[in-house]
C-alpha positions in Angstrom: -48.6 -7.6 19.5 -49.6 -11.0 17.9 -47.8 -14.2 18.9 -45.3 -16.0 16.0 -47.5 -18.9 14.5 -46.1 -22.5 14.5 -45.6 -22.2 10.9 -43.6 -19.1 11.0 -41.4 -21.0 13.9 -41.3 -23.8 11.7 -39.8 -22.2 8.8 -37.6 -20.0 11.4 -36.0 -23.5 12.6 -35.4 -24.8 9.2 -33.3 -22.0 8.8 -31.4 -23.1 12.0 -27.9 -24.6 10.2 -24.8 -26.0 11.9 -21.9 -23.2 12.2 -20.4 -24.2 9.3 -23.3 -25.2 6.7 -23.4 -22.4 4.8 -26.4 -21.9 2.5 -23.5 -20.1 0.3 -22.2 -22.9 -1.3 -18.9 -22.2 -2.1 -18.5 -20.7 1.0 -19.3 -23.3 2.5 -16.9 -25.6 0.2 -14.4 -23.5 1.3 -14.6 -23.8 5.2 -14.9 -27.6 4.6 -11.8 -27.9 2.9 -10.1 -24.9 4.5 -11.0 -26.5 8.2 -9.8 -29.7 7.6 -6.1 -28.2 6.9 -5.8 -26.1 9.9 -7.9 -23.1 9.0 -9.5 -21.7 11.9 -12.0 -19.1 12.8 -11.2 -19.1 16.8 -8.5 -16.7 16.3 -7.9 -15.8 19.8 -5.5 -18.1 20.8 -2.5 -20.6 19.2 -2.9 -20.6 15.4 -1.9 -23.4 13.4 -1.1 -21.0 10.4 -0.3 -18.1 11.9 1.0 -15.9 8.6 -0.9 -13.2 7.2 -4.7 -13.8 7.1 -3.6 -17.4 7.9 -1.8 -18.4 4.7 0.3 -20.6 4.6 3.8 -20.6 5.4 6.2 -22.2 2.9 9.5 -20.8 0.8 8.3 -23.5 -2.0 7.2 -21.6 -5.1 6.1 -24.5 -6.7 2.4 -23.1 -8.5 2.3 -20.5 -6.0 0.6 -17.3 -7.6 1.0 -14.7 -4.9 3.9 -14.1 -2.1 3.0 -11.9 0.5 6.4 -11.0 2.4 7.6 -8.8 5.3 10.0 -6.3 5.6 11.0 -5.7 8.9 13.4 -2.4 7.8 13.5 0.9 9.6 17.3 2.2 8.4 16.6 4.7 5.8 13.5 6.2 7.7 13.4 10.2 8.2 11.7 10.2 11.0 10.8 7.9 14.1 12.1 4.2 14.3 10.4 1.3 14.9 8.4 0.5 11.6 10.4 -3.0 11.2 8.1 -4.4 13.8 5.4 -3.5 11.5 5.0 -7.2 9.6 4.7 -8.8 12.8 1.9 -6.2 14.1 0.2 -7.1 11.0 0.3 -10.4 11.2 -0.9 -10.4 14.3 -3.9 -8.1 13.6 -4.7 -9.8 10.2 -6.1 -12.8 12.2 -9.0 -10.7 12.2 -10.1 -10.5 9.0 -10.8 -12.8 6.0 -11.3 -15.0 4.3 -14.8 -13.5 2.6 -14.0 -10.1 1.0 -17.1 -8.2 2.3 -17.6 -6.3 -0.9 -16.8 -8.8 -4.0 -18.0 -11.9 -2.0 -14.7 -13.3 -3.0 -12.4 -15.6 -1.1 -8.8 -15.1 -2.6 -7.4 -18.9 -1.4 -10.0 -19.7 -3.5 -9.1 -17.2 -6.3 -5.2 -17.9 -5.9 -2.6 -20.1 -4.4 -1.1 -17.9 -1.6 1.7 -18.1 0.5 3.3 -16.2 3.5 6.7 -16.2 2.3 8.0 -15.1 5.7 9.9 -12.0 6.1 13.2 -11.1 4.4 16.6 -12.4 5.4 19.4 -9.6 6.4 22.8 -10.7 4.9 24.1 -7.2 6.8 22.9 -4.1 9.3 23.3 -1.5 6.7 20.8 -0.1 4.8 22.0 -1.0 0.9 22.8 -4.7 1.6 19.3 -4.7 3.4 17.9 -2.9 -0.3 20.4 -5.9 -1.6 18.5 -8.2 0.1 14.5 -6.8 -0.9 15.8 -7.1 -4.3 17.3 -10.8 -4.5 14.2 -12.3 -2.7 11.6 -10.4 -5.0 13.5 -11.1 -7.9 13.6 -14.8 -7.1 9.6 -14.3 -6.2 9.3 -12.8 -9.5 11.2 -15.5 -11.3 8.8 -17.9 -10.1 6.2 -16.4 -11.4 4.7 -14.5 -8.3 2.8 -11.8 -7.7 4.5 -9.6 -4.8 2.6 -8.6 -1.8 4.7 -6.4 0.7 4.6 -5.3 4.1 7.0 -2.9 5.7 8.7 -1.7 7.3 9.4 1.7 5.8 8.9 2.8 2.0 12.5 2.3 1.2 11.4 -1.8 0.6 9.6 -0.4 -2.1 12.4 0.2 -4.6 13.8 -3.1 -4.0 10.6 -4.2 -5.2 10.3 -2.2 -8.0 13.4 -2.9 -9.1 13.1 -7.2 -9.0 9.9 -6.7 -10.8 11.0 -4.8 -13.4 14.1 -6.6 -14.6 12.0 -9.8 -14.7 8.8 -8.1 -16.6 11.3 -6.4 -18.6 8.9 -3.2 -18.4 8.7 0.0 -16.8 5.5 0.4 -14.8 2.6 2.5 -14.1 2.2 3.3 -10.2 -0.7 4.3 -8.2 0.5 5.9 -5.0 -1.4 6.6 -2.1 0.5 8.2 0.5 1.1 11.8 2.1 3.6 12.5 0.9 5.3 12.5 -2.7 8.6 10.5 -1.8 10.6 12.4 -4.8 13.1 14.4 -2.8 16.7 14.0 -3.8 19.5 13.1 -1.7 18.9 13.0 1.9 21.4 12.5 4.5 24.3 10.4 1.9 21.4 8.1 1.1 20.9 7.9 -2.5 17.8 5.9 -1.9 16.3 6.5 1.5 12.8 6.6 2.8 11.8 10.0 1.3 13.1 10.0 -2.1 12.5 6.2 -3.5 10.0 7.2 -6.6 12.3 9.4 -7.9 15.0 7.3 -7.8 12.8 4.8 -9.5 12.2 6.8 -12.2 16.1 7.5 -12.7 16.4 3.8 -12.9 13.6 3.4 -15.2 11.4 1.2 -13.2 8.6 3.5 -13.3 7.2 5.7 -15.9 6.6 8.9 -14.4 3.6 9.6 -16.9 1.6 6.7 -15.8 2.2 7.3 -12.4 -0.5 9.2 -9.8 0.3 10.0 -6.1 -2.8 10.8 -4.0 -3.6 12.2 -0.4 -0.5 14.4 -0.5 -0.7 17.3 1.9 1.9 18.4 4.7 4.2 20.9 5.8 7.1 19.0 2.7 5.3 19.8 -0.1 7.7 21.5 -1.2 10.0 18.7 -1.0 8.0 17.4 -4.4 9.5 19.2 -7.4 10.5 16.6 -9.1 6.7 14.8 -9.4 5.5 17.8 -11.3 8.4 18.4 -13.5 8.2 14.5 -14.5 4.7 14.9 -15.2 3.3 12.4 -12.3 -0.4 13.1 -11.4 -0.5 14.6 -8.1 -4.0 14.4 -6.0 -3.9 16.0 -2.7 -6.1 15.0 0.2 -7.9 18.3 -0.2 -8.6 17.0 -3.6 -10.3 13.7 -2.6 -12.6 15.4 -0.5 -13.4 18.1 -2.8 -13.9 15.6 -6.1 -14.9 12.5 -4.4 -13.2 9.1 -4.7 -15.4 8.5 -7.8 -13.1 11.1 -9.5 -9.7 9.6 -8.1 -10.8 6.1 -9.3 -12.0 7.2 -13.1 -8.4 9.4 -13.1 -6.4 6.6 -11.9 -7.9 4.3 -14.6 -7.4 7.4 -17.3 -3.5 7.5 -16.2 -2.2 4.2 -15.5 -4.3 2.9 -18.5 -4.5 -0.8 -19.8 -0.5 -2.3 -19.2 0.7 -3.2 -15.4 0.6 -1.4 -12.8 2.0 -1.5 -9.2 0.3 -0.1 -5.7 2.5 1.0 -3.0 0.0 2.1 0.2 1.6 4.5 3.0 -0.5 4.3 5.6 0.0 7.5 6.8 -2.3 8.7 4.2 -4.7 8.1 6.7 -5.4 11.3 8.5 -3.1 10.8 12.0 -6.4 10.8 13.9 -6.9 7.2 12.4 -2.9 6.4 12.0 -0.7 7.8 15.1 1.1 4.5 14.6 3.3 5.8 11.6 6.9 7.2 11.0 5.2 10.3 9.8 1.7 10.9 10.8 -0.1 14.2 9.1 -3.0 15.5 10.2 -5.9 16.5 7.4 -6.0 12.9 5.4 -7.7 10.3 4.1 -10.2 8.4 5.9 -9.9 4.4 6.2 -13.0 4.1 4.2 -11.4 6.3 1.1 -8.5 4.4 0.9 -10.7 0.9 1.0 -12.6 2.3 -1.9 -9.7 3.7 -3.9 -8.1 0.1 -3.8 -11.8 -0.9 -5.1 -11.5 1.1 -7.5 -8.4 0.0 -9.0 -10.0 -3.5 -10.0 -9.8 -3.7 -13.5 -6.1 -2.9 -14.2 -3.2 -5.1 -14.6 -1.6 -4.5 -10.9 1.2 -7.1 -10.5 2.2 -6.5 -7.7 1.4 -4.0 -4.4 2.8 -2.8 -0.8 2.0 -1.6 2.8 4.4 -0.1 4.3 5.4 2.6 7.2 2.9 1.3 10.1 5.0 1.5 13.1 3.3 -0.4 16.2 5.9 1.3 18.9 3.6 4.5 18.6 0.2 2.3 18.6 -0.5 2.5 22.1 -4.1 1.0 21.6 -3.7 -1.1 18.4 -6.2 0.9 16.3 -3.4 1.5 13.4 -2.5 -2.0 13.7 -6.0 -2.9 12.9 -6.7 -0.8 10.3 -3.1 -1.3 8.5 -4.4 -4.8 8.6 -7.7 -4.3 7.0 -6.7 -2.3 4.2 -3.9 -4.9 3.5 -6.2 -7.7 3.0 -7.8 -5.4 0.8 -4.6 -5.4 -1.4 -4.3 -9.1 -1.3 -8.1 -9.3 -2.5 -7.2 -7.0 -5.6 -4.2 -8.9 -6.5 -5.8 -12.2 -6.6 -8.9 -10.3 -8.6 -6.1 -9.2 -11.2 -4.2 -12.2 -11.4 -7.0 -14.5 -11.8 -8.4 -12.3 -14.6 -5.8 -12.5 -16.5 -4.2 -16.2 -15.9 -5.2 -19.4 -14.6 -4.8 -19.5 -11.0 -4.6 -22.7 -8.8 -5.8 -23.1 -5.5 -4.2 -22.2 -1.3 -3.6 -25.2 0.3 -2.3 -25.7 3.8 -1.5 -29.1 4.0 
């Protein structure tokens, strides 16, 4: 083989930059600013900012665009307990993601002012009181003008979030619901609002518009429970359809159904096949893969997404950390989607750590 010439070596050595001396000017500018404020790429040890993706923890909502929060709840789950540990696990795994989205090239912390608001503080131990706590917290965030990104916990908190947002926005939202289950069953075990009934109750209360709701990835032994979805005109796309017709079909159908008005995206991690996601309350085989879910979140760009959540991670069943790892990656996708949607529609700030 021919030896590398001196002129080639000179070119290569010219390209040998310092660790954070990036040719990509926006990326270099972000790191220059963020590292000085405590952001850290060496995530193996103690972090100055241990929030989701190292977002600053702050409860002062002045000039905040997006507030991430945790809802550590598993009182209404029909299945295995443990999702109350979900937010903590996602925060821990999230240190492996960001700050640059690898497909769009966007840096969410540059697009919007983002905070980790912390976890919802419980006032009592019963389910209804905690649903009220979630509603009150998200109502406060929405009144302050924040878009919310909620991390569960079980799926029940989505009802409280939707109630708060619907009241503040004075609107009924379209919903993109990625899940193994439609969650439109009736009262179960005496709880009107429970893990499997939230979208039924959200329709009955006027928080969401079933005609603008798409439920994706549906499958499994509970299919007979979802008559309400079909009866009210929700578009139900099974996991089999996703594989047979492709994610682009699902994306196109979602844009057609949801339209240009405000919409909410709810991701239940049991939408993923149980080979990827055993760390969840109701694992289901024959489901979606992480790339399909990521592509559908990417495909939601252009829609008017005003809030989102990811639910049902159960770290007690996640023996090797794989489920938390995948969940944190998808939570970052939701954060980036929210940032892109908000930035496209209004003036936003940038994230400050100090």
